[in-house]
N, C-alpha and C positions, 0 to 999 in steps of 0.2 A: 233800492237795488240791494243794499247791504242786508236789509231785513229779509228780502227774498232769498238771497244766498244762504242766510242763516237757517231759514226754514227748510230749504232744499238739503242742506248739510244734515240737519236733524232727521229728515225723512230718510236720507240715505243710511244713516246710522241705524235707524229702526229696521230697515230692510236687511241690513247686514246681520244684525243680531237675530232676526227671525229665521235666517237660513240655517237649517240643521246641518251639522257636520256628519258626513256619511263615510263609513269605511266598509269596503268590500274587497275581496280578493278571489282570484281564481284558485281552485284547489287542484293540486297535483297528486295523483295516486301512483305509487311505484310498488314494485314487488317482483316475485318470481312465480313461474309456473313449472312444477316438477311432477314426476310420477311418484308412486308409493315407495320406490327404491331411493328417492332423492335425486334422481338424474334429471337434468333440465329438459324441458319440452320446448323445442324450437318451433317457430312458425305457428304457435298457438294464437288464436284470435281472442283478444280480451276486449270486451265491450262493457261500457257503463251507460245505462239508460236513465235519463232524467226527463220526466214528462214524456214528450214525443221525440226528444233528441237522443242520438246515439253518438258516443265518443269511443272510437275503435282504434286499437293498435295491435301489432303483432309482436310476439316475443323474438328476441335475437337468438343467436346460437347458444348463449349462456342461460336462456330461459327467462331473462329479465325483460320487464316492460316499464313504460312510463307514459301516463296519459294525463292531459290537463283537462279538467272539467270547467268549461266556461259557460256563459249564458245563465249563471246562477243569479243574475240580477233580476230575474222574474220575481224573486222573493222580496225585492225592494218595494216598499209602499209607494204607490203613485208611479207615473211614467218617468219622472225626472226628480233627481235629488242632487243638491249641490254641496260641495265641500268648501273649505275656507281657502281663499287664494294665498299663495306663498311664492316667494317671500313678499311681504307687504308691510312696509314700503319696499320698493324694488329699485335696482339700478339699471340693469340691462333688459331683463324680461321678467314676467310674472306668469305663474301657472294658475289656471282657474279650474280646479277639478270638479267633475260631475259624473253622475251615473245615470244611464237610461236603460230601461228594461224592455224597450221595443224600438225597432228601427225607425228612422225618420231624418229629416233635414234639420241641421243645427246652424244657427246664425249667431255670431258674436258681434256685438256693436259696442264701440267705445265712445263715450260722450265727454265733453269738457263741462266745466261748471256753468257755462252759458247755455247748455243744452244742445250744443252743436255736435253733430256726428263727425268724429275725427278718424274713425277706422271701422270698416265693415268687412267681416269675413264670413263666407257662407260655405258650409260643409255638407254636401248633398249625400243622402242615403247612408247615414251613419248607422252601423249595426249596434245592437245592444251590447253594453259593456261599460267599462270605466275609462275615462279620458281626462286629459289635461288640455284645455284651450290655452294656447300660449300667445301672449301679446308682448312684442318686443319694444313697446314704448314709442313706436313710430306711427305717423299718420298714414293716410291712404297713399300718399306719394313716397312712402318710405323715408320721409324726413323725420328726424327725432323730434318728439314733442317736448315742450318745456316741463320743468319740474312742477308738481302740484297735484291736486286732487282730481281724479277722473271717476266716471261711472261706467261700469260694464253692465251689459244686459245680454243674457243668453236666451234666445227664443227657440222654443221647441214645441211643435204641434199647436201653434197659435197662442202659447203662453210664454211670458217673459219672466226671467228671474234675475234680479239686479243686486248689485253690491258696489262697494267703493274700492278704488285702487289709489295708492299714493306713490307717485313717481318721485324718487329722491333726487336732490341736486347732484351734479357731477357725473351724469350719465355719459357714456361714450357717444361719439358722433355716428357710429356705424350701426346697422341693424343686425341683431343677433338671430333674427328669423321668427316669424309668427306662423302659427298653424295649429293642427290638432294632433295630439300624440296619444295613441292607445296604450297608455301606461296606467299603473296603479298610483295611489297616493304615496307620497314619499315615505321611505322606510323609517326615517327618523321622526315621523309624526306619531305621537303617542296614540295608541288605539283606545277608543272609547265607544260607548253606545252598545246596542245589542249586537250579539254575534249571530251571523246568518248560518242557518243549518240547511243542508241540501240532501233530501232523500233520494237515493239512487238504487238501481238494481244492477247487479253484475252478472255477466255471463261469459264463460270461457269454453271454447270449442277447439278441438284439434283432431287431425286425422288419426284414426285408430284408437281414439280415447273416448270414453263416455263424457258427455258435456256436464258442466257444473253451473248451477244458477243459484245466486244468493240474493235474497230480498231483504227489505227492511234495513238497509245500510244508510246511516246518516253521516254525512261528511261535514266537518266543521273546519278542519285545517288540513294541510298536507298529510297524507296518510300512507302507510305501508300495508298492503294486503297480499298475502301469498296464497296461491292456489295449488291444490294437489289433485291430479287427475288419475283415473283408473283406466288401464289399457284394456281395450276390447279384445276378445278372443274368438276366433272362428269356431273353435270347439269348446263350448262351455262344459261338456262332459267327455270323459274318456275312460278307458279300462286301466286300472292299476292293480296288477296281480289278479286276485279273485274278486275284486270289488269294482263297482262303478265309482269313479272319482269326479268331483265337481271342482271347477276352477274357482278358487277363493283366496283373496289376499296374495296374488301373484304365485299361486301354487295349486296343484291338483290335490284335493283331499278326499280320501275314501269315504264312501257313504254306505250306510247299512239301510237297505230297503226292506220294509215289512209289508206283507200283504197275504192274500189267501189265494191258493191255487184251486181254481174251480174245475179243473179237468185233468185227465191222465191218459196215458197210452198203454194199451195192453202189450205184452211182450211180442216182439217181432215187428212192431209197427215203427214208422219213421219217428225218430225222437222229436218230441215236442208236439206231435200231432194229437189233437184232442179227439178221442174216440167216443167218449160218452161223458155225461155229467156224473160227478161223484155223488153218491147218495149220502144222506145224513149219517147213516150207520157207518159207512166207510170213513167219512171225515172224523167221526167220533173215535174210531179205532186209531187213526193217526194221532 
């Protein structure tokens, strides 16, 4: 029996070492939407597209917006990746972090060294994202388990991912609660491994303004992106003195039009009426 427990302990250590530590986080994009005069544009719709998903918000009265880009876990290799449980050893509860990039049922099972199931928790229809599976060190009847070594197994889409947990002596007699928390890895955990990059497309629309669309944006971390919109005008052209003016850069600017007049009116006719085509000789005299 002692030899069996020793082999089981070594197998658990190998499983624990082989689990990669994964870090990922949602990206928050903030900024302002203003016109060319610098005035804020309220109720502008700001959308970020990642693959087939759209993340949309509207600006406030100050023209500011803030949108969280989630679901970036599709860039994580495989359907499931696990992090390192913390704290481990633990007193009251332990967090088992993991990331899934597709929805599905998640089951957490806790075993003792004898291979007996002491706790089973099932979380149906978990959406893609980053989570902590929390075990409070209690059995199925909510009674505290004794100190020692335990095995956890997270089952997702027919596959199980295992590791070891150490419950320290001196735990409290009450339950601190078990469950699934949609949170990120702890902020005091040092970041390591590859940094995920998320390509997105941004689009900003507002009433009475021309839309803006930006492509080839790559998000790595929380980012500030400010947008400037150009107001639409019902009259793109107008008369300014003796000139035709075009609306450009928030103002009407005179234009000089060049061309050839192919007709004329003899004296006494209505102004502008073309009476006959001008001959080449007449045009040459002009």
